[in-house]
N, C-alpha and C positions, 0 to 999 in steps of 0.2 A: 852762101854764106861760109865764116875764114874759117877752119873750127878749131878750138882749143886748145895751147896744149897738155894740161889736164883737167880733166873732168875730176872731182871731188862724188863722190855720192850719200849721201848721208837720210838710212834710214830714221823714221822716226812714227814712234806710235804715241801719242796724250801727254805727250811733251811739249805741248807751247808756249810753258813759264821759262823753257829754259835754254829751248830748241835756237833758242837767237844769240845764246851766247854761242855755238858749234861754228854756224852759221856765219858771225863774223870773224868768231876764226881763220873762217876759209877762202874772205873775202878779202880778208887785209893782213893775206898772205906779200911780200915783199914778191911773189914769183905773182905779178897779177893775171897772166893770161891763163883765165882759169874761167868754167863755167863751176856750178852746184846745184845738181840734181838733189834735189830734197825727196825725198817717195813715202808721203804721211800713205801709210800703212792701216787706213781708215779708221782713221783715232771717234774719237765721239768727244773731241774736248774743243777747244776752237783756234783751233791750228791755222785753220783758213784761211780767220783773218789776221793770226801774229802774222802770216807770210806775207799775205795781202800790204801789210805795214810795213815789207820788207823790201826797199825801192833800190831796184842792183837791178841793171841791165840782162849779169853774168847769174842769175838766180833761175833755177826754173823748179817747177811743181810737177808730179807724176803723184797721183788720187790713186791708191787705188782698190776695187768696186769693193769687198770683201776683204776680212784680215785671212793675214799670209806668211808672216812671219815675217822675222831677221833675212830668213836669207831671201828667199819670193821677192821683197822689197827690195836688195842691195840689185837681187838681178836684171830688175823692171827697168832701174838706175844704166844698171850698166846697160842693156843693149835698149838704151837712150841715151850714154854719154857719144862723143863728138874727138874729146881728147886721143890725144896717140896717144895719155898717161890716166892709168884710172889712182883715182887713190881713197881710202876709203875713214869714214869720221863716222861714228854710233856717237846719237846727237845730244848725250849727256857729257861728252866729252870734249877738251877743245885741243886746238895744236898756239903754240909758240908761231912768231910771225914770218924764221927763217926757216920751220919747217922744210917745207915745197923744194926751196932753194937748196939748200942742205942734200937731199935726195937727190933733187936731177944733180946735182954738181958732179955724184958717190955715181953714179950711175955714168955716166959719161964717161967718168978715169976709168971703169969697171965694166967696160962695154962689151971686154968679150970674156966677164965668167956669169954675167948675171944680167935678168931681167924686172928683179926685186929685189929693193929696196927696203927696210923694220930701223925704226929707230926705237933709241931710249925712252922713259915717260917716269913724268912724278907721276908717281899711284898716292892722290889724294883720299881719304879715305874720311874729312870729313873730321872735326873740333879743333882744327888746324896740326891735325895729324898728316903728316905726307911724309912718301918714299920714293928717291929714284931706284928706277931701276933700267940698268942696258941688258939690253940684246945677248946672247951667249955667240960667242967667239972662237967654239971649237972647229974645228980643221972638218966636222963627221957632221953635219950641218943636218943631215935626215937620222944618224940615229938621238941627237937634241928633239928633234922634231915627232920620233916615237916615242921621244920620254915623258910626254905633254905641250901644255901649250904653255911655252917657254915665249913668245910670239904675239907680240897684240896686232895680227894685223891688223883688225876690224877697228882701230885706230892710230894708228902706227905705219902703215903698211903705201907700199908706189908700185904697181905693176904697170908693165908694157901690156897696154891694152892688144896687141896682135897674143902677147905669151898668155895670158891671163884667159881668151878664147881656147885658147890649143887646149889648156888644162882642163875648160869645162866652169859651169858657171858653179852659183853656191848649191845642193845638198836640198832639192825643197820642203824633202820630208823628213830632214833635223828643223829643231828648233830650239834646239843651244848643240853649241860642241860643232857647227858649222866649219868655222872658219878654221878647225884640227882636222875636219877632213877636206876640208880642203888643200890647206899644204902638205900632208899627207899623198895625197895627190899631186901635188907638183911636184914637192921634193923625191920621187920616184928620178926621173926628166934630169931637177933642173938645182941650182943650187941660189940662196938665198944670199947678200950681204947685207950687212947690221951694221948700221952710224952710232956708235954709241950714246952720244949727247940726249940728254932729254927734251925729247923736241916737241911732244906732248903732254897734256895732262889727264890723266884718264881718272874721273870722279870718280872713286868706287862703289859700288850699290850692288845687290842684293836680291833680284828680281827673279832667280833661276825657280823652279818647279820642281818635286823630285821627280817623280813620273814623268816629267819632260830631260830629266836630266836619263834614267837608267833607259827610257826609250833610246836615247841618243847611244849611250853608248851600248849596247844590243847594234843599233846596226851599224856604228862602227865597226865594231870586232867583225861581224859579221861579213863588210865590206873589205878591209885589209885585212883581218884576220886568218885567210888563205894566202892570202902576197907574202904579209911579212915574213909565214913562218917560214916559206922561198928563203928568203937575207938568208936564217941562220939563225940557232939558238939564244945567241944572246942580243941581239934584235926583237924575236920574239918576248922571249921573257922582257922587255924593254916598252914592249908596248902592251899588256897585259897587266903591265906593274902600273902602267899610266892608267888602263883605265879603271882597274880600279881605287885608283887615287881616290881618281873624279869621284867615283862612289861611296868612297870615305869623306871623304872632303863636301860633298853636297845631306850627306846621313849629318855630321857634326854642326852643320847651318839651320839645319833642320830638325837638331837636340836628340836624334835620334843616333842616344853615343851607344848603348851594344852592335847599332850595326856599322857605328861608324868603327869600332876594333876590328869588328871583324872582316871588315872589307882593307885597311891597313894593315890584317897581318896576312892578307890576300898578294896584298902590296909589298910590302916588306920578303914574304916569301916567294916571292916570281924575280926583287931585284931591292934586296939593303939598301943601293944607292936612295930610293926617294923618300926616306924617315928626312935627307935633304932638305927637299922639295918639298914634303909637308910642311917642317919646318917657316922658308920664305915665302908659305900659300899663308900661314894662319900663322905663324909666328906665338907670341906668349899666349895665346888662348888656350893652347895647353895646357897650361900650366891647371888650370882650372877643369877637366876635364875627372881626375880622383873622384873630387869631391862633386858632379855634377854625377857620374857613376854611381857614388856613395848616398844621395839623392834620391836617387833614381831605386835603389834599394829599397830604403827609407820607406818611399810612398808605398812598392809593393807588399 
């Protein structure tokens, strides 16, 4: 059997109602030489029957025997992939039709420099709220990645499969931030190519669980902290600040506002530039913080 040009890996758990949108956008690319591998992470809904109704010979399904998380689901899809390139798409997101074409074209032009291309995206927050994001174009991409999750690998990345396997699969011990972990490993020896056009639509949802984020940050600090310290004080502080910011954001979204302030202070002390990244992540919602803190104080 001839191998396809691109293997698209879509991990999914209990999203039978919305995953057809993601699958349709992958199968509807102007680049038609693709296979779409949907990895069912042991869903409890009617996902199997939904997938059975999507008749396309380019669509393949893998069902995990138990729920193991997005990292393990992506790895299962990668192991089954036959394409020269691998592209990732989260089950609640979608692509514009020309996404793969633009990435492959960019990769052909810059093959001597990179094996990974990421695109810009539209962030859809629902209720008609949508904003456009372009990936950073800094010459020091390693520093950008140390500063946090600036690249949405899970829905905008396209990579040469051989290079992916050289870097290694996703860390299955991580139930959050596994894409950041992978980029930290990749950027030690490789550059990536940002394509500014918004070619994916990221439907913003918040399904993260506080303890999972905390455990992921502890794991990332343990894995990467010593090596990053060897890259110099400035880079070590960037990474320390970025991990503290992730903890601050999770605390804010969970309504743990004193913890938010504590982690944010730690992030700012390590790298004051973190405030700009914070503003871009949660924007105007920060204006409500003083009132929420005051309300918590009154209730106490």
